[in-house]
PDB file of N, CA, C and O in Angstrom:
ATOM      1  N   UNK A   1       8.039  -5.076  20.423  1.00  0.00           N
ATOM      2  CA  UNK A   1       6.168  -4.442  20.274  1.00  0.00           C
ATOM      3  C   UNK A   1       6.395  -4.162  21.769  1.00  0.00           C
ATOM      4  O   UNK A   1       7.185  -4.784  22.480  1.00  0.00           O
ATOM      5  N   UNK A   2       5.526  -3.047  22.194  1.00  0.00           N
ATOM      6  CA  UNK A   2       5.305  -2.495  23.673  1.00  0.00           C
ATOM      7  C   UNK A   2       4.287  -2.608  23.839  1.00  0.00           C
ATOM      8  O   UNK A   2       3.614  -2.693  22.812  1.00  0.00           O
ATOM      9  N   UNK A   3       3.480  -2.685  25.284  1.00  0.00           N
ATOM     10  CA  UNK A   3       2.302  -3.060  25.659  1.00  0.00           C
ATOM     11  C   UNK A   3       2.296  -2.337  26.916  1.00  0.00           C
ATOM     12  O   UNK A   3       3.247  -2.221  27.688  1.00  0.00           O
ATOM     13  N   UNK A   4       1.203  -1.893  27.034  1.00  0.00           N
ATOM     14  CA  UNK A   4       0.370  -1.107  28.225  1.00  0.00           C
ATOM     15  C   UNK A   4      -0.746  -1.867  28.372  1.00  0.00           C
ATOM     16  O   UNK A   4      -1.239  -2.755  27.677  1.00  0.00           O
ATOM     17  N   UNK A   5      -1.243  -1.063  30.007  1.00  0.00           N
ATOM     18  CA  UNK A   5      -2.949  -1.884  30.554  1.00  0.00           C
ATOM     19  C   UNK A   5      -3.414  -0.765  29.947  1.00  0.00           C
ATOM     20  O   UNK A   5      -2.897   0.211  29.404  1.00  0.00           O
ATOM     21  N   UNK A   6      -4.899  -1.273  30.246  1.00  0.00           N
ATOM     22  CA  UNK A   6      -6.301  -0.409  30.007  1.00  0.00           C
ATOM     23  C   UNK A   6      -5.350   0.763  30.564  1.00  0.00           C
ATOM     24  O   UNK A   6      -4.539   1.476  29.974  1.00  0.00           O
ATOM     25  N   UNK A   7      -5.773   0.702  32.018  1.00  0.00           N
ATOM     26  CA  UNK A   7      -5.418   1.689  32.775  1.00  0.00           C
ATOM     27  C   UNK A   7      -4.493   2.799  32.139  1.00  0.00           C
ATOM     28  O   UNK A   7      -4.672   4.016  32.099  1.00  0.00           O
ATOM     29  N   UNK A   8      -3.146   1.807  31.510  1.00  0.00           N
ATOM     30  CA  UNK A   8      -2.619   3.319  31.499  1.00  0.00           C
ATOM     31  C   UNK A   8      -2.709   4.070  30.096  1.00  0.00           C
ATOM     32  O   UNK A   8      -2.046   5.049  29.756  1.00  0.00           O
ATOM     33  N   UNK A   9      -3.567   3.471  29.442  1.00  0.00           N
ATOM     34  CA  UNK A   9      -3.932   3.874  27.911  1.00  0.00           C
ATOM     35  C   UNK A   9      -4.884   4.818  28.087  1.00  0.00           C
ATOM     36  O   UNK A   9      -4.821   5.745  27.279  1.00  0.00           O
ATOM     37  N   UNK A  10      -5.848   4.875  28.989  1.00  0.00           N
ATOM     38  CA  UNK A  10      -7.059   5.274  29.242  1.00  0.00           C
ATOM     39  C   UNK A  10      -6.431   6.844  29.833  1.00  0.00           C
ATOM     40  O   UNK A  10      -6.698   7.933  29.326  1.00  0.00           O
ATOM     41  N   UNK A  11      -5.763   6.665  30.732  1.00  0.00           N
ATOM     42  CA  UNK A  11      -4.925   7.982  31.524  1.00  0.00           C
ATOM     43  C   UNK A  11      -4.095   8.730  30.334  1.00  0.00           C
ATOM     44  O   UNK A  11      -4.267   9.944  30.228  1.00  0.00           O
ATOM     45  N   UNK A  12      -3.450   8.254  29.682  1.00  0.00           N
ATOM     46  CA  UNK A  12      -2.279   8.842  28.539  1.00  0.00           C
ATOM     47  C   UNK A  12      -2.623   8.636  27.069  1.00  0.00           C
ATOM     48  O   UNK A  12      -1.709   8.555  26.248  1.00  0.00           O
ATOM     49  N   UNK A  13      -3.724   8.559  26.749  1.00  0.00           N
ATOM     50  CA  UNK A  13      -4.573   8.220  25.278  1.00  0.00           C
ATOM     51  C   UNK A  13      -3.450   9.045  24.328  1.00  0.00           C
ATOM     52  O   UNK A  13      -2.536   8.517  23.694  1.00  0.00           O
ATOM     53  N   UNK A  14      -3.814  10.712  24.410  1.00  0.00           N
ATOM     54  CA  UNK A  14      -3.362  11.076  23.718  1.00  0.00           C
ATOM     55  C   UNK A  14      -2.041  10.996  23.517  1.00  0.00           C
ATOM     56  O   UNK A  14      -1.630  11.040  22.358  1.00  0.00           O
ATOM     57  N   UNK A  15      -1.072  10.857  24.673  1.00  0.00           N
ATOM     58  CA  UNK A  15       0.767  10.971  24.436  1.00  0.00           C
ATOM     59  C   UNK A  15       0.845   9.502  23.587  1.00  0.00           C
ATOM     60  O   UNK A  15       1.580   9.278  22.625  1.00  0.00           O
ATOM     61  N   UNK A  16      -0.210   8.478  24.273  1.00  0.00           N
ATOM     62  CA  UNK A  16       0.325   6.957  23.725  1.00  0.00           C
ATOM     63  C   UNK A  16      -0.048   7.131  22.161  1.00  0.00           C
ATOM     64  O   UNK A  16       0.726   6.742  21.287  1.00  0.00           O
ATOM     65  N   UNK A  17      -1.156   7.676  21.902  1.00  0.00           N
ATOM     66  CA  UNK A  17      -1.542   7.773  20.037  1.00  0.00           C
ATOM     67  C   UNK A  17      -0.425   8.336  19.321  1.00  0.00           C
ATOM     68  O   UNK A  17      -0.024   7.886  18.248  1.00  0.00           O
ATOM     69  N   UNK A  18       0.271   9.716  20.162  1.00  0.00           N
ATOM     70  CA  UNK A  18       1.211  10.503  19.257  1.00  0.00           C
ATOM     71  C   UNK A  18       2.416   9.584  19.439  1.00  0.00           C
ATOM     72  O   UNK A  18       3.341   9.809  18.659  1.00  0.00           O
ATOM     73  N   UNK A  19       2.584   8.619  20.292  1.00  0.00           N
ATOM     74  CA  UNK A  19       3.683   7.925  20.047  1.00  0.00           C
ATOM     75  C   UNK A  19       3.831   6.880  19.506  1.00  0.00           C
ATOM     76  O   UNK A  19       5.006   6.527  19.403  1.00  0.00           O
ATOM     77  N   UNK A  20       2.813   5.986  18.960  1.00  0.00           N
ATOM     78  CA  UNK A  20       2.253   5.329  17.910  1.00  0.00           C
ATOM     79  C   UNK A  20       2.559   6.126  16.709  1.00  0.00           C
ATOM     80  O   UNK A  20       3.430   5.728  15.936  1.00  0.00           O
ATOM     81  N   UNK A  21       1.998   7.077  16.518  1.00  0.00           N
ATOM     82  CA  UNK A  21       2.179   7.829  15.366  1.00  0.00           C
ATOM     83  C   UNK A  21       3.877   8.117  15.154  1.00  0.00           C
ATOM     84  O   UNK A  21       4.490   7.501  14.282  1.00  0.00           O
ATOM     85  N   UNK A  22       4.290   8.722  15.694  1.00  0.00           N
ATOM     86  CA  UNK A  22       5.520   8.663  15.744  1.00  0.00           C
ATOM     87  C   UNK A  22       6.746   7.577  15.185  1.00  0.00           C
ATOM     88  O   UNK A  22       7.499   7.542  14.212  1.00  0.00           O
ATOM     89  N   UNK A  23       6.483   6.713  16.398  1.00  0.00           N
ATOM     90  CA  UNK A  23       7.246   5.465  16.108  1.00  0.00           C
ATOM     91  C   UNK A  23       6.874   4.774  14.733  1.00  0.00           C
ATOM     92  O   UNK A  23       7.674   4.294  13.929  1.00  0.00           O
ATOM     93  N   UNK A  24       5.637   4.817  14.640  1.00  0.00           N
ATOM     94  CA  UNK A  24       5.193   3.493  13.744  1.00  0.00           C
ATOM     95  C   UNK A  24       5.218   2.306  13.995  1.00  0.00           C
ATOM     96  O   UNK A  24       5.251   1.466  13.096  1.00  0.00           O
ATOM     97  N   UNK A  25       5.206   1.946  15.487  1.00  0.00           N
ATOM     98  CA  UNK A  25       5.170   0.744  16.144  1.00  0.00           C
ATOM     99  C   UNK A  25       3.481   0.658  16.685  1.00  0.00           C
ATOM    100  O   UNK A  25       2.754   1.580  17.054  1.00  0.00           O
ATOM    101  N   UNK A  26       3.127  -1.127  16.550  1.00  0.00           N
ATOM    102  CA  UNK A  26       2.067  -1.118  16.988  1.00  0.00           C
ATOM    103  C   UNK A  26       2.111  -1.461  19.007  1.00  0.00           C
ATOM    104  O   UNK A  26       2.914  -2.171  19.613  1.00  0.00           O
ATOM    105  N   UNK A  27       1.224  -0.845  19.436  1.00  0.00           N
ATOM    106  CA  UNK A  27       1.193  -0.888  20.962  1.00  0.00           C
ATOM    107  C   UNK A  27       0.320  -1.861  21.454  1.00  0.00           C
ATOM    108  O   UNK A  27      -0.751  -1.688  20.872  1.00  0.00           O
ATOM    109  N   UNK A  28       0.227  -2.933  22.348  1.00  0.00           N
ATOM    110  CA  UNK A  28      -0.811  -3.956  22.683  1.00  0.00           C
ATOM    111  C   UNK A  28      -1.297  -3.510  24.237  1.00  0.00           C
ATOM    112  O   UNK A  28      -0.640  -3.424  25.275  1.00  0.00           O
ATOM    113  N   UNK A  29      -2.705  -3.266  23.964  1.00  0.00           N
ATOM    114  CA  UNK A  29      -3.116  -3.013  25.232  1.00  0.00           C
ATOM    115  C   UNK A  29      -3.801  -4.030  25.918  1.00  0.00           C
ATOM    116  O   UNK A  29      -4.845  -4.486  25.452  1.00  0.00           O
ATOM    117  N   UNK A  30      -3.298  -4.456  27.037  1.00  0.00           N
ATOM    118  CA  UNK A  30      -3.466  -5.858  28.258  1.00  0.00           C
ATOM    119  C   UNK A  30      -4.453  -5.325  29.048  1.00  0.00           C
ATOM    120  O   UNK A  30      -4.691  -4.139  29.276  1.00  0.00           O
ATOM    121  N   UNK A  31      -5.121  -6.525  29.528  1.00  0.00           N
ATOM    122  CA  UNK A  31      -6.275  -6.503  30.581  1.00  0.00           C
ATOM    123  C   UNK A  31      -5.933  -7.730  31.070  1.00  0.00           C
ATOM    124  O   UNK A  31      -5.900  -8.759  30.396  1.00  0.00           O
ATOM    125  N   UNK A  32      -5.502  -7.574  33.034  1.00  0.00           N
ATOM    126  CA  UNK A  32      -5.013  -8.482  33.540  1.00  0.00           C
ATOM    127  C   UNK A  32      -3.701  -9.137  33.270  1.00  0.00           C
ATOM    128  O   UNK A  32      -3.317 -10.137  33.876  1.00  0.00           O
ATOM    129  N   UNK A  33      -2.927  -8.431  32.185  1.00  0.00           N
ATOM    130  CA  UNK A  33      -1.578  -9.283  31.225  1.00  0.00           C
ATOM    131  C   UNK A  33      -2.197  -9.772  30.198  1.00  0.00           C
ATOM    132  O   UNK A  33      -1.387 -10.171  29.362  1.00  0.00           O
ATOM    133  N   UNK A  34      -3.153  -9.899  29.928  1.00  0.00           N
ATOM    134  CA  UNK A  34      -3.542 -10.566  28.362  1.00  0.00           C
ATOM    135  C   UNK A  34      -3.793  -9.582  27.611  1.00  0.00           C
ATOM    136  O   UNK A  34      -4.422  -8.595  27.992  1.00  0.00           O
ATOM    137  N   UNK A  35      -3.276  -9.759  26.323  1.00  0.00           N
ATOM    138  CA  UNK A  35      -3.382  -8.979  25.344  1.00  0.00           C
ATOM    139  C   UNK A  35      -4.852  -8.835  24.891  1.00  0.00           C
ATOM    140  O   UNK A  35      -5.492  -9.869  24.701  1.00  0.00           O
ATOM    141  N   UNK A  36      -5.530  -7.439  24.673  1.00  0.00           N
ATOM    142  CA  UNK A  36      -6.845  -7.478  24.362  1.00  0.00           C
ATOM    143  C   UNK A  36      -7.011  -7.041  22.976  1.00  0.00           C
ATOM    144  O   UNK A  36      -7.725  -7.604  22.145  1.00  0.00           O
ATOM    145  N   UNK A  37      -6.208  -5.865  22.764  1.00  0.00           N
ATOM    146  CA  UNK A  37      -6.164  -4.982  21.157  1.00  0.00           C
ATOM    147  C   UNK A  37      -4.827  -4.666  21.126  1.00  0.00           C
ATOM    148  O   UNK A  37      -4.016  -4.747  22.049  1.00  0.00           O
ATOM    149  N   UNK A  38      -4.632  -4.242  19.817  1.00  0.00           N
ATOM    150  CA  UNK A  38      -3.534  -3.810  19.352  1.00  0.00           C
ATOM    151  C   UNK A  38      -4.092  -2.036  18.389  1.00  0.00           C
ATOM    152  O   UNK A  38      -5.154  -1.840  17.799  1.00  0.00           O
ATOM    153  N   UNK A  39      -2.750  -0.913  18.600  1.00  0.00           N
ATOM    154  CA  UNK A  39      -3.113   0.036  18.506  1.00  0.00           C
ATOM    155  C   UNK A  39      -2.023   0.261  17.756  1.00  0.00           C
ATOM    156  O   UNK A  39      -0.971   0.086  18.372  1.00  0.00           O
ATOM    157  N   UNK A  40      -1.867   0.746  16.108  1.00  0.00           N
ATOM    158  CA  UNK A  40      -1.166   0.505  15.175  1.00  0.00           C
ATOM    159  C   UNK A  40      -1.287   1.786  14.668  1.00  0.00           C
ATOM    160  O   UNK A  40      -2.109   2.508  15.232  1.00  0.00           O
ATOM    161  N   UNK A  41      -0.754   2.173  13.873  1.00  0.00           N
ATOM    162  CA  UNK A  41      -0.779   3.412  13.108  1.00  0.00           C
ATOM    163  C   UNK A  41      -1.114   3.025  12.024  1.00  0.00           C
ATOM    164  O   UNK A  41      -0.913   1.940  11.476  1.00  0.00           O
ATOM    165  N   UNK A  42      -1.879   4.323  11.534  1.00  0.00           N
ATOM    166  CA  UNK A  42      -2.772   4.228  10.304  1.00  0.00           C
ATOM    167  C   UNK A  42      -1.926   4.526   9.161  1.00  0.00           C
ATOM    168  O   UNK A  42      -1.071   5.412   9.164  1.00  0.00           O
ATOM    169  N   UNK A  43      -2.260   3.560   7.930  1.00  0.00           N
ATOM    170  CA  UNK A  43      -0.941   3.512   6.425  1.00  0.00           C
ATOM    171  C   UNK A  43      -2.192   3.867   5.689  1.00  0.00           C
ATOM    172  O   UNK A  43      -3.334   3.464   5.910  1.00  0.00           O
ATOM    173  N   UNK A  44      -1.775   4.681   4.788  1.00  0.00           N
ATOM    174  CA  UNK A  44      -2.728   4.854   3.895  1.00  0.00           C
ATOM    175  C   UNK A  44      -2.614   4.313   2.768  1.00  0.00           C
ATOM    176  O   UNK A  44      -1.677   4.767   2.112  1.00  0.00           O
ATOM    177  N   UNK A  45      -3.357   3.309   2.159  1.00  0.00           N
ATOM    178  CA  UNK A  45      -3.333   2.131   1.114  1.00  0.00           C
ATOM    179  C   UNK A  45      -3.185   3.128  -0.300  1.00  0.00           C
ATOM    180  O   UNK A  45      -3.742   4.218  -0.426  1.00  0.00           O
ATOM    181  N   UNK A  46      -2.295   2.473  -1.320  1.00  0.00           N
ATOM    182  CA  UNK A  46      -2.171   2.839  -2.581  1.00  0.00           C
ATOM    183  C   UNK A  46      -3.382   2.911  -3.524  1.00  0.00           C
ATOM    184  O   UNK A  46      -4.270   2.097  -3.271  1.00  0.00           O
ATOM    185  N   UNK A  47      -3.474   3.290  -4.004  1.00  0.00           N
ATOM    186  CA  UNK A  47      -5.068   3.466  -5.026  1.00  0.00           C
ATOM    187  C   UNK A  47      -4.384   2.524  -6.371  1.00  0.00           C
ATOM    188  O   UNK A  47      -5.086   2.188  -7.325  1.00  0.00           O
ATOM    189  N   UNK A  48      -3.192   2.240  -6.282  1.00  0.00           N
ATOM    190  CA  UNK A  48      -2.609   1.310  -7.572  1.00  0.00           C
ATOM    191  C   UNK A  48      -2.746  -0.006  -7.274  1.00  0.00           C
ATOM    192  O   UNK A  48      -2.714  -0.915  -8.102  1.00  0.00           O
ATOM    193  N   UNK A  49      -2.901  -0.125  -6.082  1.00  0.00           N
ATOM    194  CA  UNK A  49      -2.245  -1.691  -5.490  1.00  0.00           C
ATOM    195  C   UNK A  49      -3.661  -2.211  -5.381  1.00  0.00           C
ATOM    196  O   UNK A  49      -4.607  -1.590  -4.895  1.00  0.00           O
ATOM    197  N   UNK A  50      -3.693  -3.653  -5.990  1.00  0.00           N
ATOM    198  CA  UNK A  50      -5.029  -4.425  -5.716  1.00  0.00           C
ATOM    199  C   UNK A  50      -5.058  -4.946  -4.540  1.00  0.00           C
ATOM    200  O   UNK A  50      -4.196  -5.376  -3.774  1.00  0.00           O
ATOM    201  N   UNK A  51      -6.305  -4.831  -4.506  1.00  0.00           N
ATOM    202  CA  UNK A  51      -6.688  -5.680  -3.162  1.00  0.00           C
ATOM    203  C   UNK A  51      -7.141  -6.814  -3.420  1.00  0.00           C
ATOM    204  O   UNK A  51      -7.764  -7.286  -4.371  1.00  0.00           O
ATOM    205  N   UNK A  52      -6.634  -7.337  -2.142  1.00  0.00           N
ATOM    206  CA  UNK A  52      -6.225  -9.368  -2.228  1.00  0.00           C
ATOM    207  C   UNK A  52      -7.276  -9.815  -2.541  1.00  0.00           C
ATOM    208  O   UNK A  52      -7.226 -10.838  -3.223  1.00  0.00           O
ATOM    209  N   UNK A  53      -8.459  -9.333  -2.236  1.00  0.00           N
ATOM    210  CA  UNK A  53      -9.735 -10.239  -2.517  1.00  0.00           C
ATOM    211  C   UNK A  53     -10.254  -9.877  -3.831  1.00  0.00           C
ATOM    212  O   UNK A  53     -10.646 -10.662  -4.695  1.00  0.00           O
ATOM    213  N   UNK A  54     -10.210  -8.487  -3.893  1.00  0.00           N
ATOM    214  CA  UNK A  54     -10.984  -8.237  -5.134  1.00  0.00           C
ATOM    215  C   UNK A  54     -10.203  -8.603  -6.275  1.00  0.00           C
ATOM    216  O   UNK A  54     -10.834  -8.780  -7.317  1.00  0.00           O
ATOM    217  N   UNK A  55      -8.802  -8.773  -6.300  1.00  0.00           N
ATOM    218  CA  UNK A  55      -7.821  -9.237  -7.199  1.00  0.00           C
ATOM    219  C   UNK A  55      -8.282 -10.933  -7.800  1.00  0.00           C
ATOM    220  O   UNK A  55      -7.967 -11.297  -8.933  1.00  0.00           O
ATOM    221  N   UNK A  56      -8.908 -11.658  -7.016  1.00  0.00           N
ATOM    222  CA  UNK A  56      -9.431 -12.811  -7.496  1.00  0.00           C
ATOM    223  C   UNK A  56     -10.851 -13.022  -8.117  1.00  0.00           C
ATOM    224  O   UNK A  56     -11.350 -14.133  -8.295  1.00  0.00           O
ATOM    225  N   UNK A  57     -11.545 -11.635  -8.477  1.00  0.00           N
ATOM    226  CA  UNK A  57     -12.942 -11.428  -8.877  1.00  0.00           C
ATOM    227  C   UNK A  57     -12.455 -11.642 -10.632  1.00  0.00           C
ATOM    228  O   UNK A  57     -11.493 -11.095 -11.172  1.00  0.00           O
ATOM    229  N   UNK A  58     -13.294 -12.454 -11.173  1.00  0.00           N
ATOM    230  CA  UNK A  58     -12.677 -12.788 -12.827  1.00  0.00           C
ATOM    231  C   UNK A  58     -13.881 -12.454 -13.277  1.00  0.00           C
ATOM    232  O   UNK A  58     -14.882 -12.836 -12.672  1.00  0.00           O
ATOM    233  N   UNK A  59     -13.970 -11.658 -14.457  1.00  0.00           N
ATOM    234  CA  UNK A  59     -15.167 -11.539 -15.316  1.00  0.00           C
ATOM    235  C   UNK A  59     -14.922 -12.043 -16.411  1.00  0.00           C
ATOM    236  O   UNK A  59     -13.824 -11.938 -16.959  1.00  0.00           O
ATOM    237  N   UNK A  60     -15.953 -12.691 -16.913  1.00  0.00           N
ATOM    238  CA  UNK A  60     -15.962 -13.429 -18.064  1.00  0.00           C
ATOM    239  C   UNK A  60     -16.282 -13.003 -19.272  1.00  0.00           C
ATOM    240  O   UNK A  60     -16.309 -13.771 -20.233  1.00  0.00           O
ATOM    241  N   UNK A  61     -16.575 -11.670 -19.363  1.00  0.00           N
ATOM    242  CA  UNK A  61     -16.975 -10.824 -20.433  1.00  0.00           C
ATOM    243  C   UNK A  61     -16.484  -9.267 -20.796  1.00  0.00           C
ATOM    244  O   UNK A  61     -15.551  -8.910 -20.077  1.00  0.00           O
ATOM    245  N   UNK A  62     -16.812  -8.528 -21.517  1.00  0.00           N
ATOM    246  CA  UNK A  62     -15.975  -7.616 -21.663  1.00  0.00           C
ATOM    247  C   UNK A  62     -17.078  -6.716 -21.139  1.00  0.00           C
ATOM    248  O   UNK A  62     -18.129  -6.625 -21.774  1.00  0.00           O
ATOM    249  N   UNK A  63     -16.858  -5.937 -19.827  1.00  0.00           N
ATOM    250  CA  UNK A  63     -17.694  -4.821 -19.635  1.00  0.00           C
ATOM    251  C   UNK A  63     -18.423  -3.847 -20.276  1.00  0.00           C
ATOM    252  O   UNK A  63     -19.618  -3.575 -20.164  1.00  0.00           O
ATOM    253  N   UNK A  64     -17.208  -3.145 -21.250  1.00  0.00           N
ATOM    254  CA  UNK A  64     -18.000  -2.104 -22.184  1.00  0.00           C
ATOM    255  C   UNK A  64     -18.130  -2.367 -23.434  1.00  0.00           C
ATOM    256  O   UNK A  64     -18.097  -1.551 -24.355  1.00  0.00           O
ATOM    257  N   UNK A  65     -18.321  -3.815 -23.519  1.00  0.00           N
ATOM    258  CA  UNK A  65     -18.882  -4.283 -25.014  1.00  0.00           C
ATOM    259  C   UNK A  65     -20.479  -3.828 -25.132  1.00  0.00           C
ATOM    260  O   UNK A  65     -21.340  -4.342 -24.418  1.00  0.00           O
ATOM    261  N   UNK A  66     -20.713  -2.996 -25.935  1.00  0.00           N
ATOM    262  CA  UNK A  66     -21.851  -2.815 -26.463  1.00  0.00           C
ATOM    263  C   UNK A  66     -22.714  -4.284 -26.568  1.00  0.00           C
ATOM    264  O   UNK A  66     -22.092  -5.333 -26.740  1.00  0.00           O
ATOM    265  N   UNK A  67     -24.180  -4.268 -26.452  1.00  0.00           N
ATOM    266  CA  UNK A  67     -24.726  -5.052 -26.596  1.00  0.00           C
ATOM    267  C   UNK A  67     -26.051  -4.934 -27.038  1.00  0.00           C
ATOM    268  O   UNK A  67     -26.775  -4.013 -26.660  1.00  0.00           O
ATOM    269  N   UNK A  68     -26.530  -6.093 -28.066  1.00  0.00           N
ATOM    270  CA  UNK A  68     -27.438  -5.824 -28.904  1.00  0.00           C
ATOM    271  C   UNK A  68     -29.455  -5.198 -27.984  1.00  0.00           C
ATOM    272  O   UNK A  68     -30.057  -5.590 -26.985  1.00  0.00           O
ATOM    273  N   UNK A  69     -29.668  -4.462 -28.724  1.00  0.00           N
ATOM    274  CA  UNK A  69     -31.285  -4.047 -28.180  1.00  0.00           C
ATOM    275  C   UNK A  69     -31.703  -5.387 -27.484  1.00  0.00           C
ATOM    276  O   UNK A  69     -31.836  -5.561 -26.273  1.00  0.00           O
ATOM    277  N   UNK A  70     -31.877  -6.268 -28.454  1.00  0.00           N
ATOM    278  CA  UNK A  70     -33.271  -7.190 -27.679  1.00  0.00           C
ATOM    279  C   UNK A  70     -32.210  -7.942 -26.818  1.00  0.00           C
ATOM    280  O   UNK A  70     -32.823  -8.898 -26.342  1.00  0.00           O
ATOM    281  N   UNK A  71     -31.007  -7.976 -26.417  1.00  0.00           N
ATOM    282  CA  UNK A  71     -30.747  -8.199 -24.934  1.00  0.00           C
ATOM    283  C   UNK A  71     -31.347  -7.205 -23.419  1.00  0.00           C
ATOM    284  O   UNK A  71     -31.412  -7.296 -22.193  1.00  0.00           O
ATOM    285  N   UNK A  72     -31.542  -6.669 -24.069  1.00  0.00           N
ATOM    286  CA  UNK A  72     -32.227  -5.829 -22.917  1.00  0.00           C
ATOM    287  C   UNK A  72     -33.704  -6.307 -22.594  1.00  0.00           C
ATOM    288  O   UNK A  72     -34.460  -6.705 -23.480  1.00  0.00           O
ATOM    289  N   UNK A  73     -34.046  -6.239 -21.290  1.00  0.00           N
ATOM    290  CA  UNK A  73     -35.444  -6.683 -21.127  1.00  0.00           C
ATOM    291  C   UNK A  73     -36.517  -5.404 -21.720  1.00  0.00           C
ATOM    292  O   UNK A  73     -36.232  -4.207 -21.682  1.00  0.00           O
ATOM    293  N   UNK A  74     -37.664  -5.923 -22.207  1.00  0.00           N
ATOM    294  CA  UNK A  74     -38.620  -5.158 -23.054  1.00  0.00           C
ATOM    295  C   UNK A  74     -38.699  -3.562 -22.155  1.00  0.00           C
ATOM    296  O   UNK A  74     -38.504  -2.426 -22.587  1.00  0.00           O
ATOM    297  N   UNK A  75     -39.035  -3.995 -20.872  1.00  0.00           N
ATOM    298  CA  UNK A  75     -39.487  -2.831 -20.085  1.00  0.00           C
ATOM    299  C   UNK A  75     -38.091  -1.562 -20.289  1.00  0.00           C
ATOM    300  O   UNK A  75     -38.311  -0.352 -20.234  1.00  0.00           O
ATOM    301  N   UNK A  76     -37.123  -1.979 -20.450  1.00  0.00           N
ATOM    302  CA  UNK A  76     -35.567  -0.777 -20.004  1.00  0.00           C
ATOM    303  C   UNK A  76     -35.425  -0.530 -21.601  1.00  0.00           C
ATOM    304  O   UNK A  76     -34.635   0.347 -21.950  1.00  0.00           O
ATOM    305  N   UNK A  77     -36.128  -1.237 -22.574  1.00  0.00           N
ATOM    306  CA  UNK A  77     -35.825  -0.559 -23.986  1.00  0.00           C
ATOM    307  C   UNK A  77     -36.113   1.025 -24.104  1.00  0.00           C
ATOM    308  O   UNK A  77     -35.902   1.614 -25.164  1.00  0.00           O
TER     309      UNK A  77
END
């Protein structure tokens, strides 16, 4: 993993972004030798892949099941 100082990144931002995009590697941005941020290439998520948090949600009923009219509030009938 490559690292650069904030000053270097600011001076060469366009070429830094191009290099990250081309190589697919993460760049660590450092201030006074300490890592403060990562610049990572964008990765498009698959629409068919389940989200790790959303996949834990369980619904205890059939959400497309028709319900009886008396289950609706009076003002919504």
